[in-house]
Structures are given as structure tokens and as C-alpha cells.
C-alpha positions in Angstrom: 61.9 82.3 -32.6 65.7 81.7 -32.8 67.5 80.2 -29.9 70.0 82.5 -28.1 73.7 82.5 -28.7 74.2 81.2 -25.1 72.4 78.0 -26.0 74.6 77.4 -29.0 77.8 77.9 -26.9 76.4 75.3 -24.5 75.5 73.0 -27.4 79.0 73.2 -29.0 80.6 72.7 -25.6 78.8 69.5 -24.6 79.1 68.1 -28.1 82.9 68.5 -28.0 82.9 67.1 -24.5 81.0 63.9 -25.5 83.3 63.5 -28.6 86.4 63.4 -26.4 85.0 61.5 -23.3 86.3 58.0 -23.1 83.5 55.4 -23.1 83.7 52.6 -20.5 84.0 50.0 -23.3 87.2 51.7 -24.5 88.4 52.1 -21.0 88.2 48.3 -20.6 90.1 47.8 -23.9 92.8 50.2 -22.8 93.3 48.6 -19.4 93.4 45.0 -20.8 95.4 45.9 -23.9 98.1 47.5 -21.7 97.9 44.7 -19.0 97.1 47.2 -16.3 94.5 45.1 -14.5 93.7 41.4 -14.5 90.6 40.3 -16.4 88.9 39.5 -13.1 89.4 43.1 -11.9 87.9 44.8 -15.0 84.3 44.4 -13.9 85.2 46.2 -10.6 86.7 49.1 -12.5 83.7 49.4 -14.8 81.3 49.1 -11.9 83.1 51.9 -10.1 82.8 54.1 -13.2 79.1 53.3 -13.3 78.7 54.1 -9.6 80.2 57.5 -10.2 77.8 58.2 -13.0 74.8 57.2 -10.8 75.9 59.5 -8.0 76.6 62.4 -10.3 72.9 62.9 -11.1 71.8 63.8 -7.5 75.0 65.6 -6.5 75.4 67.5 -9.8 71.8 68.7 -9.7 72.1 69.9 -6.1 75.4 71.7 -6.7 73.9 73.4 -9.8 71.1 74.8 -7.7 73.5 75.9 -5.0 76.2 77.7 -7.1 74.5 77.9 -10.5 74.5 75.5 -13.5 77.1 77.5 -15.5 79.5 77.6 -12.6 79.0 73.8 -12.0 79.9 72.9 -15.6 82.9 75.3 -15.8 84.3 74.2 -12.4 84.0 70.5 -13.1 86.0 70.5 -16.4 89.5 71.3 -15.1 89.1 68.4 -12.5 88.0 66.1 -15.3 91.0 67.1 -17.4 93.4 66.5 -14.5 91.8 63.1 -13.7 92.0 62.0 -17.4 95.7 62.9 -17.5 96.3 60.9 -14.3 94.6 57.9 -15.9 97.3 58.0 -18.7 100.1 57.5 -16.2 98.5 55.4 -13.4 99.5 51.8 -13.2 98.4 50.9 -9.7 95.1 48.9 -9.4 93.9 50.9 -6.4 94.6 54.2 -8.2 92.9 53.0 -11.3 89.8 52.1 -9.3 89.7 55.5 -7.6 90.2 57.3 -10.9 87.4 55.2 -12.4 85.0 56.3 -9.7 86.0 59.9 -9.9 86.0 60.2 -13.7 82.6 58.4 -13.9 81.2 61.0 -11.6 82.8 63.9 -13.4 81.8 62.6 -16.9 78.1 63.0 -16.0 78.0 65.7 -13.3 77.3 68.3 -15.9 74.1 66.7 -17.3 71.6 68.0 -14.8 73.4 71.3 -14.8 73.1 71.4 -18.6 69.4 70.9 -18.5 69.1 73.5 -15.8 71.2 76.0 -17.8 68.9 75.5 -20.8 65.9 76.4 -18.5 67.7 79.6 -17.5 68.7 80.8 -20.9 65.8 79.7 -23.1 62.2 80.9 -22.7 60.0 78.2 -21.1 57.9 77.7 -24.3 61.1 76.8 -26.2 62.6 74.3 -23.7 61.4 71.2 -25.6 62.9 72.5 -28.9 66.1 73.5 -27.2 66.5 70.3 -25.3 65.8 68.2 -28.4 68.6 70.1 -30.3 70.8 69.7 -27.2 70.3 65.9 -27.4 71.2 66.0 -31.1 74.6 67.4 -30.2 75.0 64.8 -27.4 74.2 62.0 -29.9 76.6 63.3 -32.5 79.4 63.4 -30.0 78.6 60.0 -28.5 78.3 58.5 -32.0 81.7 59.8 -33.2 83.5 59.2 -29.9 83.9 55.4 -30.5 85.3 56.1 -34.0 87.9 58.5 -32.6 88.6 56.3 -29.5 89.1 53.2 -31.7 91.6 55.1 -33.9 93.6 56.5 -31.0 93.6 53.1 -29.2 95.4 51.6 -32.2 97.9 54.4 -32.9 98.6 56.0 -29.5 96.6 54.7 -26.5 97.8 57.5 -24.2 96.3 60.1 -26.5 92.8 58.9 -25.5 93.3 60.7 -22.2 94.9 63.8 -23.7 91.9 64.2 -26.1 89.6 63.7 -23.1 91.4 66.4 -21.2 91.5 68.9 -24.1 87.8 68.3 -24.9 86.9 69.0 -21.2 88.9 72.3 -21.2 87.2 73.4 -24.5 83.8 72.7 -22.9 84.7 74.9 -20.0 85.9 77.7 -22.3 82.7 77.7 -24.4 80.4 77.6 -21.4 82.5 80.3 -19.7 81.4 82.6 -22.5 77.7 82.0 -21.5 76.3 84.9 -19.3 77.1 84.4 -15.6 74.7 82.7 -13.3 72.5 85.2 -11.4 73.8 85.8 -7.9 71.5 84.7 -5.1 70.1 87.5 -3.0 71.8 87.7 0.5 68.6 86.5 2.1 68.5 83.4 -0.1 72.2 82.6 0.2 73.0 79.8 2.7 75.1 81.1 5.6 78.0 78.8 6.1 79.0 75.3 5.0 76.4 73.5 7.2 73.6 75.6 5.8 74.8 75.1 2.3 74.9 71.3 2.8 71.5 71.4 4.4 70.1 73.3 1.4 71.7 70.9 -1.0 70.3 67.9 0.9 66.8 69.4 0.9 67.1 70.0 -2.9 68.1 66.4 -3.5 65.1 65.1 -1.4 62.5 67.5 -2.7 61.5 65.7 -6.0 61.0 62.5 -4.0 58.2 64.1 -1.9 55.8 64.8 -4.7 53.6 61.7 -5.6 53.5 62.3 -9.3 57.3 62.8 -9.5 58.0 59.7 -7.4 55.8 57.7 -9.8 57.5 59.3 -12.8 61.0 58.5 -11.5 60.0 54.9 -10.7 58.6 54.5 -14.2 61.7 56.2 -15.6 63.9 53.6 -13.9 61.8 50.7 -15.2 61.8 52.2 -18.8 65.6 52.6 -18.6 65.9 48.9 -17.6 64.2 48.1 -20.9 66.1 50.6 -23.0 69.6 49.7 -21.6 69.3 46.2 -23.0 70.8 47.9 -26.1 74.1 48.0 -24.3 74.1 44.4 -23.0 71.6 41.7 -24.1 70.7 43.0 -27.5 74.1 42.9 -29.1 74.7 39.4 -27.7 71.3 38.2 -29.1 72.2 39.7 -32.5 75.5 37.9 -32.4 73.9 34.6 -31.4 71.5 35.0 -34.3 74.3 35.1 -36.8 75.0 38.8 -37.3 78.6 39.8 -37.7 80.2 42.7 -35.7 79.7 44.9 -38.8 76.0 43.9 -39.0 75.5 44.7 -35.3 77.2 48.0 -35.9 74.9 48.8 -38.8 71.8 48.0 -36.7 72.9 50.3 -33.9 74.0 53.0 -36.4 70.3 53.1 -37.6 69.4 54.1 -34.1 72.0 56.9 -34.0 71.1 58.3 -37.4 67.3 58.2 -36.8 67.9 59.9 -33.4 69.8 62.8 -35.0 67.2 63.2 -37.8 64.1 62.9 -35.7 64.9 64.6 -32.4 64.5 68.2 -33.8 61.0 67.3 -35.0 59.6 66.0 -31.7 58.4 69.3 -30.1 56.4 70.2 -33.2 54.9 66.7 -33.5 53.7 66.5 -29.9 52.7 70.2 -29.6 49.3 70.5 -28.1 49.3 67.1 -26.4 48.8 66.7 -22.7 52.2 66.2 -21.0 51.8 62.5 -20.3 50.7 61.5 -23.8 54.2 61.6 -25.3 55.5 59.6 -22.4 52.8 56.9 -23.0 53.7 56.8 -26.7 57.4 56.6 -25.9 56.9 53.7 -23.4 54.6 51.8 -25.9 57.1 52.1 -28.8 60.0 50.9 -26.6 57.9 48.0 -25.3 56.9 46.9 -28.8 60.3 47.6 -30.3 62.3 45.6 -27.8 59.6 43.0 -27.5 59.7 42.5 -31.2 63.2 41.1 -30.9 61.6 37.8 -29.8 60.7 37.3 -33.5 64.0 38.7 -34.9 66.4 36.3 -36.6 68.4 38.4 -39.0 69.5 41.9 -40.1 66.2 43.1 -41.5 64.1 42.0 -38.5 66.5 43.4 -35.9 66.7 46.7 -37.9 62.9 47.0 -38.0 62.6 46.4 -34.3 65.3 49.0 -33.8 63.4 51.6 -35.8 60.3 51.0 -33.5 62.2 51.4 -30.2 64.1 54.4 -31.6 60.8 56.2 -32.1 60.2 55.7 -28.4 63.7 57.0 -27.5 63.3 60.2 -29.5 59.9 60.9 -28.0 61.1 60.1 -24.5 64.4 62.0 -24.2 63.2 65.6 -24.7 59.7 65.2 -23.4 60.8 63.5 -20.1 63.1 66.5 -19.5 60.3 68.9 -20.3 58.0 67.1 -17.9 60.5 67.6 -15.1 61.3 71.2 -16.1 57.6 72.2 -16.0 57.3 70.9 -12.5 60.5 72.2 -11.0 60.0 75.3 -8.7 62.3 78.3 -9.2 65.8 77.6 -8.0 65.4 73.8 -8.0 65.8 73.0 -11.7 69.1 71.3 -11.3 68.0 69.1 -8.4 64.8 68.0 -10.2 66.7 67.2 -13.4 69.3 65.4 -11.2 66.6 63.2 -9.8 65.8 62.1 -13.4 69.4 61.3 -14.3 69.7 59.4 -11.0 66.6 57.2 -11.8 67.8 56.6 -15.4 71.4 55.9 -14.5 70.4 53.5 -11.7 69.2 51.1 -14.4 72.8 50.7 -15.5 73.4 48.9 -12.2 70.2 46.9 -12.2 68.6 46.6 -15.6 71.5 45.5 -17.8 72.8 42.8 -15.4 69.3 41.5 -14.7 68.5 41.3 -18.4 71.7 39.3 -19.1 71.0 37.0 -16.1 67.5 36.3 -17.4 68.7 35.7 -20.9 71.4 33.3 -19.8 69.0 31.4 -17.5 65.9 31.2 -19.8 67.0 32.4 -23.2 66.6 35.6 -25.1 63.0 34.9 -26.0 62.0 34.9 -22.3 63.9 38.2 -21.9 62.1 40.0 -24.8 58.7 38.7 -23.7 59.4 39.9 -20.1 60.5 43.3 -21.5 57.3 43.5 -23.5 55.2 42.8 -20.4 57.2 45.3 -18.3 56.9 47.9 -21.1 53.1 47.5 -21.1 53.0 48.0 -17.4 55.1 51.2 -17.7 52.8 52.5 -20.4 49.8 52.0 -18.2 51.7 53.7 -15.4 52.2 56.8 -17.5 48.5 56.8 -18.4 47.6 57.0 -14.7 50.0 59.9 -13.9 47.2 62.6 -14.2 45.5 61.1 -11.2 48.4 61.8 -8.9 49.0 64.9 -6.8 51.4 67.4 -8.5 50.6 66.5 -12.1 49.6 70.1 -12.8 52.6 72.2 -13.9 54.3 74.3 -11.3 53.8 78.0 -12.2 57.1 79.9 -12.2 57.0 82.8 -9.8 58.3 86.2 -10.9 62.1 86.2 -11.0 63.9 88.3 -8.4 67.3 88.1 -10.0 68.7 90.4 -12.7 68.9 87.8 -15.5 65.5 86.3 -16.5 65.4 83.9 -19.4 64.0 86.7 -21.6 66.9 89.0 -20.7 69.5 86.4 -21.3 67.9 85.7 -24.7 68.1 89.3 -25.7 71.7 89.9 -24.5 73.1 86.8 -26.1 71.6 86.9 -29.6 
């Protein structure tokens, strides 16, 4: 069954958005190249950007449930464009810190809304397929973004923020063409600001009250602590092992290419498996792949290890979102997906610094052996999920609003 036109509008929008969004690494280069902050202040700016990203998962999911995922995405983009343009002219440290926090938040606030919108416009049995393709677009945009950013940083640094703003507005325009979010019935609509905030707070807390989801989110955080070594300890270990910058780029490019090629195949490969089995396999591949770096000493061995943990990544990304989507009650898809992004993004604050600290104190060998041990524990944790309350999928009650997934599919083909 073909995916609806509405999905492809969302796909194109978020791909364009990721292509234009300025990565934190290039934000650092821009700030230091133009002498806008002292080197000692740079970690604070980057940390504030990361704090905004972490916060965006919970808030973005709750807002998506409150006003609708389409409205959330469209409404966020003009603010993103405005903040990006302000970055281009700001030269005060306090202003740059504030902008970093806000843009970090806005750069990721659409992600739970995007997953929630897919749930609304795609039949449930096609969610894994659609989300896998959605991640392909995400990876394409994120892979090409550093190339574009590097070019602009050399020829016209201010254009980095113009491109960011334009890509955000294009994202809004494409998602604006998606059929409107269903309007809540008067009986379901919060009466007043206090009631709306209370509803949002309950939505944020709800996933953390189900034992199986609490366990899933904790395991997600731990797995992210393993995976995010790719942004910190792994490149440094490759450098210390003699790889050039080009060699490190090649190894990481293998990950990007395999992700794009393999993600569309995942739903078919895992079809018929119990929902926790792909999670077990994903954790095992990541544990073995990152753990294998303890034996790596050159381009070939680092590449082979990367292939292994990439297999875990491509299994994990769509199937973890599917696991959440299958257990989200009607009207709470955004909040449930937001809890996932919160757990994953929290590892940026903990996992990467902890990995670097361990490597600096005891060597990279100790880090990779610790990662292997943690990965084995996470794998065992996923194997035990069926024993917890809430493991069974939440049946979706009949929809009371005028746009069901099936209707949206028909009217947007």
C-alpha cells in the first residue's frame, strides 16, 4: 500500500529542515572564527543548546497533543527562522547564550510532533515503514548539512543563519499543506489556560506511570549513552589510533550510507517478530559494535566495528518509535513520543561527557569494555520487558474526530 501524499509533504519538509539546521559543531566554529565568545565560554553556549534540545522532547510532545502535531510544527518554524536571523547579528555573550538555548529547543521541538503526525496520517500497520522512510530523510538532511555548513562558513558565515531561516520556512510551508489537525470536541477541549497547562502536565507525566514504559525509557537512556560515543570518544580514539581527519570522515560516512540503504528494509525484516525482539537485537549489535573498538587499531577494524553498531542503529530507530506508538493511547501520541526523545537526548548531557571522562582517566580500552558490559545489561533488560505491566499493545479506541488515519490517507493520495 502506497503512503499518502501528506506523509511525503512531511518527509520533504523535515529533510529540508535538517539540511539547513546549523549543527552545534558549526555553531562553535562560527562563534570562535568570528571571535564572538572566548574559548572558555564555548562549552556554556553548546551546553545551553543541548539543554534546549533535551527540554524540547517533553514540551514538544505535550504541545502536539494539546494543539495538534501539524499546528506544532508549523507554528514553531517562524520562531526558528527569527531566532536564526538574530544569531547572525548578535554579538553579546548573554544574547548568544539565550539564543543558543532557544534555538536548541526549537531545532528539536518538531520531532515528537513529527512522529505523532505520522501516527495520524498513516494507517497503524504502516507506521514502521513510514517512520523508517522518515528517518531516511532525516539522515539525508543531517549527512548533507555539514557539507553545506562547511562551504558557507568559508565563503559567507552569515549565510549559515539565512539558510537555516529559509529551510525552516520551507518546512512550515510544506507541512501547512498537510490536512489540518482534527479539532477537539468541546467536551475534550481544556477550558482556560490553567486547564490547558494541567492537561499538558498530565500528558508529560503519563508515560512515566506505566512500568514497561519506565523500563523502556531507562533502557533507551542507557543505550543512548552507548551510541552517543560516536559524537565524542569514538572520533578521538580513531585519531589517537593514527586515522587522519579524512579517514575518520570515511568511517562515519559508512554509518550514514548504510543507514540510508538499510532503514527502508527494517519493517519487512522484523515483520512477525514480537515487539521486544528487534530491541534486543539492536542493543546487542550496538554493544558488540562499540565494544569491538577495544580491538580496533586502523581503518579496516574501525570500519568493521561501525558496520556492526550501525546494524543496531537501523533496527533501533524505527522499532523503538513503533514500540512507543503502539502503546500510546488516543490523543497522547505526541507526549509518548516526547518521553522517548527526552530519554534519548538526556544522554547528550550524561553519556558523552561520562565516556570522555572514563577514557581520559583509564584509557579507551576501559571505555569500550565498559560499553560492552553496559550494552549486555541493556540487552538483558529488553529481554525482560514482556514481564512488566503494560507490555501488551494499547488498543486504539474508535476515533470521534472527522479525520481518521484512513480518511486522511484517502484524501491526500
